[in-house]
C-alpha positions as CSV (number, residue, x, y, z in Angstrom):
1,X,177.7,193.0,102.3
2,X,181.3,191.8,102.0
3,X,182.2,188.9,99.8
4,X,183.6,185.6,101.3
5,X,186.7,185.9,99.2
6,X,187.9,189.2,100.8
7,X,191.6,190.2,101.2
8,X,193.4,189.9,104.5
9,X,193.1,193.7,105.0
10,X,189.4,193.6,104.4
11,X,189.0,190.6,106.8
12,X,191.0,192.5,109.5
13,X,188.8,195.6,109.0
14,X,185.6,193.5,109.4
15,X,187.0,191.8,112.4
16,X,187.9,195.1,114.1
17,X,184.3,196.2,113.5
18,X,182.5,193.1,114.7
19,X,185.0,191.3,117.0
20,X,183.0,188.0,116.9
21,X,183.5,184.8,114.9
22,X,179.8,184.3,114.6
23,X,179.1,187.8,113.4
24,X,182.0,187.8,110.9
25,X,180.8,184.5,109.5
26,X,177.3,186.1,109.0
27,X,178.8,189.1,107.2
28,X,181.0,187.0,104.9
29,X,178.5,184.2,104.3
30,X,180.8,181.4,105.4
31,X,180.7,179.0,108.4
32,X,182.2,179.9,111.8
33,X,185.0,177.3,111.5
34,X,186.3,179.0,108.3
35,X,186.4,182.3,110.0
36,X,188.3,181.0,113.0
37,X,190.9,179.2,110.8
38,X,191.4,182.3,108.7
39,X,191.7,184.5,111.8
40,X,194.4,182.3,113.2
41,X,196.3,182.3,109.9
42,X,196.1,186.1,109.5
43,X,197.4,186.6,113.1
44,X,200.5,184.6,112.2
45,X,201.1,186.2,108.7
46,X,200.6,189.8,109.8
47,X,201.7,189.4,113.4
48,X,198.5,191.1,114.7
49,X,196.1,190.2,117.5
50,X,192.5,189.9,116.5
51,X,190.7,190.2,119.8
52,X,187.2,188.7,120.4
53,X,185.2,191.1,122.5
54,X,181.6,191.2,121.2
55,X,181.0,187.7,122.6
56,X,181.6,189.1,126.1
57,X,179.7,191.5,128.3
58,X,180.8,193.3,131.4
59,X,179.1,191.9,134.5
60,X,180.8,194.2,137.0
61,X,184.0,195.8,138.2
62,X,186.1,195.7,141.4
63,X,188.3,198.7,142.3
64,X,191.2,199.0,144.7
65,X,191.9,202.6,146.0
66,X,194.8,203.8,148.0
67,X,194.5,205.8,151.3
68,X,194.1,209.1,149.3
69,X,191.3,207.6,147.2
70,X,193.4,207.2,144.0
71,X,192.8,204.3,141.7
72,X,195.4,201.5,142.2
73,X,193.9,198.4,140.5
74,X,190.7,197.5,138.8
75,X,189.3,194.1,137.8
76,X,186.7,193.9,135.0
77,X,184.4,190.9,135.3
78,X,183.1,189.6,132.0
79,X,180.8,186.7,130.9
80,X,179.8,185.3,127.6
81,X,176.7,186.8,126.0
82,X,174.0,184.6,124.6
83,X,173.6,184.8,120.8
84,X,170.3,186.3,119.6
85,X,167.9,184.1,117.6
86,X,169.4,185.3,114.2
87,X,172.9,184.4,115.3
88,X,171.6,181.0,116.6
89,X,170.1,180.4,113.1
90,X,173.5,181.1,111.6
91,X,175.1,178.7,114.1
92,X,172.5,176.0,113.1
93,X,173.3,176.6,109.4
94,X,176.9,176.0,110.3
95,X,176.1,172.8,112.2
96,X,174.3,171.5,109.1
97,X,176.9,172.5,106.6
98,X,177.4,169.6,104.2
99,X,174.4,167.5,105.3
100,X,171.8,166.3,102.9
101,X,169.4,168.9,101.3
102,X,165.7,169.0,102.1
103,X,163.8,166.2,100.4
104,X,161.3,167.0,97.7
105,X,158.1,165.2,98.6
106,X,155.5,164.9,95.8
107,X,152.2,166.4,96.8
108,X,149.2,164.1,97.3
109,X,146.7,164.0,94.5
110,X,143.7,164.5,96.8
111,X,143.0,166.5,99.9
112,X,139.8,167.2,101.9
113,X,139.5,171.0,102.3
114,X,137.0,170.6,105.1
115,X,139.5,168.9,107.4
116,X,142.5,170.0,109.3
117,X,144.8,167.5,111.0
118,X,146.8,168.8,114.0
119,X,149.9,166.9,115.3
120,X,150.7,168.2,118.8
121,X,154.2,167.3,119.9
122,X,154.3,167.3,123.7
123,X,157.4,168.6,125.7
124,X,159.9,166.4,124.0
125,X,163.0,167.5,125.9
126,X,165.5,166.5,123.3
127,X,169.0,166.3,124.9
128,X,167.6,165.1,128.3
129,X,169.2,162.1,130.0
130,X,167.3,159.6,132.2
131,X,168.9,156.5,133.7
132,X,166.3,153.7,133.8
133,X,167.6,152.3,137.1
134,X,166.9,155.6,138.7
135,X,163.8,156.9,136.9
136,X,162.2,153.7,135.6
137,X,162.8,154.4,131.9
138,X,165.9,155.2,129.9
139,X,165.9,158.4,127.8
140,X,168.5,160.1,125.6
141,X,168.7,161.9,122.3
142,X,168.7,158.6,120.3
143,X,165.6,157.3,122.1
144,X,163.9,160.7,121.7
145,X,164.5,160.6,117.9
146,X,163.2,157.0,117.6
147,X,160.1,157.8,119.5
148,X,159.1,160.9,117.7
149,X,159.8,159.5,114.2
150,X,157.8,156.3,115.0
151,X,155.0,158.4,116.4
152,X,154.6,160.8,113.5
153,X,154.9,158.0,111.0
154,X,152.1,156.1,112.7
155,X,149.8,159.1,113.2
156,X,150.2,160.3,109.6
157,X,149.4,156.9,108.3
158,X,146.2,156.8,110.3
159,X,145.1,160.4,109.7
160,X,142.7,161.2,106.8
161,X,144.0,163.0,103.8
162,X,143.1,166.5,105.0
163,X,144.4,169.2,102.6
164,X,146.1,171.0,105.5
165,X,148.1,169.8,108.5
166,X,149.3,171.8,111.5
167,X,152.4,170.5,113.4
168,X,152.4,172.0,116.9
169,X,155.5,171.9,119.0
170,X,154.0,172.9,122.4
171,X,157.4,174.0,123.7
172,X,160.3,172.5,125.7
173,X,161.3,170.6,122.5
174,X,164.9,171.1,123.6
175,X,165.9,170.3,127.2
176,X,168.5,173.0,127.5
177,X,169.0,176.4,126.0
178,X,172.7,176.9,126.4
179,X,176.0,175.0,126.7
180,X,175.8,174.8,130.5
181,X,173.5,172.0,131.8
182,X,171.1,174.2,133.6
183,X,167.9,176.3,133.1
184,X,168.7,179.8,131.9
185,X,166.1,181.5,134.2
186,X,166.4,179.7,137.5
187,X,169.8,178.0,137.0
188,X,168.4,174.6,138.1
189,X,170.8,171.7,137.2
190,X,169.7,169.6,134.3
191,X,170.6,166.0,133.3
192,X,171.9,166.3,129.7
193,X,173.2,163.4,127.6
194,X,175.0,165.1,124.8
195,X,176.7,168.2,123.4
196,X,174.6,171.2,122.5
197,X,175.5,171.0,118.8
198,X,174.6,167.3,118.7
199,X,171.3,168.1,120.4
200,X,170.3,170.8,117.9
201,X,171.3,168.6,115.0
202,X,169.1,165.8,116.2
203,X,166.2,168.2,117.0
204,X,166.2,169.9,113.6
205,X,166.4,166.5,111.9
206,X,163.4,165.3,113.9
207,X,161.3,168.3,112.9
208,X,162.4,167.8,109.3
209,X,161.1,164.2,109.5
210,X,157.8,165.3,111.0
211,X,157.3,167.9,108.2
212,X,158.3,165.5,105.4
213,X,156.1,162.7,106.7
214,X,153.2,165.1,106.9
215,X,153.9,166.3,103.3
216,X,153.2,162.7,102.1
217,X,149.6,162.9,103.3
218,X,148.8,166.7,103.2
219,X,149.1,169.3,100.5
220,X,150.0,172.1,103.0
221,X,151.9,171.7,106.2
222,X,152.1,174.5,108.8
223,X,154.5,174.5,111.8
224,X,154.2,176.3,115.1
225,X,157.1,176.1,117.6
226,X,155.9,177.5,121.0
227,X,158.5,179.0,123.3
228,X,158.9,176.8,126.4
229,X,160.6,177.6,129.7
230,X,163.5,175.2,128.8
231,X,163.9,176.6,125.2
232,X,162.5,180.1,125.0
233,X,165.4,181.0,122.7
234,X,165.8,177.6,121.1
235,X,162.2,177.7,119.8
236,X,162.9,181.0,118.1
237,X,166.0,179.8,116.3
238,X,164.4,176.5,115.5
239,X,161.6,178.4,113.6
240,X,164.2,180.6,111.9
241,X,166.3,177.5,110.9
242,X,163.3,175.6,109.5
243,X,162.2,178.8,107.7
244,X,165.6,178.9,106.0
245,X,165.4,175.2,105.1
246,X,161.9,175.4,103.6
247,X,161.9,179.0,102.3
248,X,161.6,177.7,98.7
249,X,158.9,175.1,99.4
250,X,155.5,176.6,98.7
251,X,153.8,173.7,100.6
252,X,155.5,174.4,104.0
253,X,154.8,177.4,106.2
254,X,156.9,178.0,109.3
255,X,155.3,180.4,111.8
256,X,158.1,182.7,113.0
257,X,156.2,184.9,115.5
258,X,158.0,185.5,118.8
259,X,154.7,185.8,120.7
260,X,153.9,183.4,123.6
261,X,150.4,183.1,122.1
262,X,149.9,181.9,118.5
263,X,146.6,181.3,116.7
264,X,145.3,179.4,113.6
265,X,141.9,179.6,112.0
266,X,140.1,176.9,110.1
267,X,136.6,177.8,109.1
268,X,134.5,177.9,112.3
269,X,137.5,176.5,114.3
270,X,140.0,178.7,116.1
271,X,143.1,177.1,117.7
272,X,145.4,178.8,120.2
273,X,148.9,177.5,121.0
274,X,151.0,178.4,124.1
275,X,153.4,176.4,126.2
276,X,151.4,176.9,129.4
277,X,154.2,178.2,131.7
278,X,153.3,181.9,131.6
279,X,149.5,182.0,132.0
280,X,147.2,179.8,134.0
281,X,144.9,177.6,131.9
282,X,141.8,179.2,133.4
283,X,142.8,182.6,131.9
284,X,143.4,181.4,128.3
285,X,139.7,181.7,127.3
286,X,139.9,185.5,128.1
287,X,143.3,185.7,126.4
288,X,142.0,184.3,123.2
289,X,138.9,186.5,123.2
290,X,141.0,189.6,123.8
291,X,143.8,188.8,121.3
292,X,141.4,187.6,118.5
293,X,138.1,189.4,118.9
294,X,137.1,189.2,115.3
295,X,138.0,185.5,115.0
296,X,136.3,184.8,118.3
297,X,133.1,186.3,116.9
298,X,133.3,184.4,113.6
299,X,134.1,181.0,115.0
300,X,132.1,178.4,117.0
301,X,134.7,175.8,118.0
302,X,137.7,177.2,119.9
303,X,140.6,175.2,121.4
304,X,143.8,175.8,123.2
305,X,146.8,173.4,122.8
306,X,149.3,173.5,125.6
307,X,152.0,171.5,127.3
308,X,154.4,172.2,130.3
309,X,152.7,170.0,132.9
310,X,153.5,166.7,131.0
311,X,150.1,165.1,131.7
312,X,146.7,165.3,130.0
313,X,144.4,167.9,131.4
314,X,141.2,169.0,129.7
315,X,139.4,172.2,130.9
316,X,136.1,173.5,129.4
317,X,135.8,177.2,129.8
318,X,133.0,179.5,128.5
319,X,133.7,179.6,124.8
320,X,136.6,177.2,124.4
321,X,138.2,173.9,125.3
322,X,141.7,173.9,126.8
323,X,143.9,170.8,126.7
324,X,147.4,170.0,127.9
325,X,149.1,167.2,126.1
326,X,151.3,164.4,127.4
327,X,154.9,163.9,126.2
328,X,156.8,161.0,124.7
329,X,159.7,161.8,126.9
330,X,160.6,159.8,130.0
331,X,160.8,161.4,133.5
332,X,164.1,162.8,134.5
333,X,165.5,162.3,138.0
334,X,163.9,165.4,139.4
335,X,160.4,164.6,138.1
336,X,160.8,161.0,139.4
337,X,161.7,162.2,142.9
338,X,158.9,164.7,142.9
339,X,156.4,161.9,142.3
340,X,155.2,162.6,138.8
341,X,153.9,159.5,137.0
342,X,152.0,160.6,133.9
343,X,151.5,158.3,130.9
344,X,153.5,158.9,127.6
345,X,151.9,159.3,124.2
346,X,151.3,161.5,121.2
347,X,148.0,162.2,119.5
348,X,146.7,163.6,116.2
349,X,143.4,165.5,116.1
350,X,141.1,166.0,113.1
351,X,139.0,169.2,113.0
352,X,136.1,169.8,110.6
353,X,135.7,173.4,109.5
354,X,132.0,173.4,110.5
355,X,131.8,170.9,113.3
356,X,135.1,171.2,115.2
357,X,136.9,168.1,116.5
358,X,135.6,164.9,114.7
359,X,138.4,162.3,115.3
360,X,141.7,161.7,117.0
361,X,144.4,159.0,116.9
362,X,147.0,158.0,119.5
363,X,150.5,156.6,119.6
364,X,151.5,155.0,122.9
365,X,155.1,154.9,123.9
366,X,154.8,151.1,124.4
367,X,154.3,150.7,120.7
368,X,158.0,151.2,120.2
369,X,160.5,149.1,122.1
370,X,163.8,151.0,122.1
């Protein structure tokens, strides 16, 4: 791997190989802004043109032929490629360059090994904008952060000192997965209140707060970020970024599986996590039994934690309970016009390793006036 303090000649050679500010920054171990500044300076000093091409992909070509069929003109249509999750993780590191380091939270002296506390975070849609005059409630990134921080603080305070906690982001934690204010799959227009970099800064800070609040009460904190339909890439780089932030903390475990279905076992309790956009709830019992046949046979209390529909729905299937959780987020203009009117809250659930769910606590959105 090249060193950050490379010569101009080495920098030019690396650039010609990678042709991308993001990839060059990853190779040199510096942030993207430094790479861009140095590229500009080298172009002036050496009178060279360092072309960026690896951030683009060919979408198609248009060709003009003469009467004899000879090529006269050709247009190449290009578009920006989306960074992969590893590149997004580097971008996130760059966004957080110079910010405060991860706090060291002292471990609690006691912890009940029989209990597991789960904190499901419903579709939070960080970065979404809702205008109260149109939707009934205001919502933006600042409000999203105030709500989630208040909710996790309240729920951790009420929860018993279980030795282990599981923070479950059920997906759609981020409202948008790219710079353009639209969904990446269907290209539906989205109401966005801020820049992408500001959104991811706020989102990662929120997750850090959730983790550090949980560390005050629980000796071990595990985190699952499910891939939603609004942030199927964002969920992956969020896990990678949090994994980098807490890689030296032996009390924090960030699940980095790219699977749409994630599982956690606690004694006779088996918990499945998925966003809920790819498989109907009625099929999840069979999915769990097929994916985890050994755990299915060894456990007695089985649960699915899902989101996506923004309202609470509990379905009892043979062998397991399936629950969709509400969100703290307000309705956007589209949901308001479509007639959705679900309540807004966040809960924590306590599971006993022998008896399954034994308690839950609730934070209602009305408990915080923003």
